C-alpha positions, -999 to +999 in steps of 0.1 A: -102-198-498-066-206-500-041-180-490+000-178-485+013-174-452+044-157-453+067-161-420+101-140-412+132-170-409+128-164-369+093-178-368+097-202-401+114-223-380+080-231-359+063-244-392+068-257-423+093-228-436+085-192-445+055-200-469+023-219-454-006-226-475-038-219-452-079-217-452-099-191-443-122-163-455-108-133-432-071-129-417-084-141-382-093-172-397-063-179-421-044-174-385-068-197-363-058-221-395-017-223-389-019-218-352-041-252-349-019-268-375+014-256-355+006-247-321+046-238-312+042-208-335+006-198-319+015-176-294+037-155-312+012-148-339-018-138-313-030-139-283-051-162-255-077-142-265-070-150-304-067-113-310-034-099-327-004-085-304+001-048-314+037-059-317+030-079-345+017-065-381+000-083-404-002-072-440-029-082-468-011-082-504+013-054-488-016-033-469-015-029-428-044-048-417-048-026-389-066+002-418-084-030-435-108-043-406-081-059-384-082-100-381-118-097-396-105-084-430-117-105-460-094-124-482-094-141-516-082-173-531-046-165-538-037-136-512-008-132-490-008-127-457+032-115-442+037-113-409+062-088-393+069-094-357+087-064-342+123-064-335+139-045-305+174-031-297+199-007-301 
């Protein structure tokens, strides 16, 4: 399946831009595909074991994947996965 991964500006500089076409059957496979192609981006998306960080939220077509199976959530051709890192400050 071809999926579009949408990155925030802060992460886009580590890849080819804010929109990346990726392959996979699940969100985890899509993230693994992107992590392999853009090694500098990989540690910003998942931990060493390949699991999502609790402070990075992934949306599959505007739905939080934490409520849809996490990285095991199935994707379909044309879906969009959006990455939203936590922002701290005050």
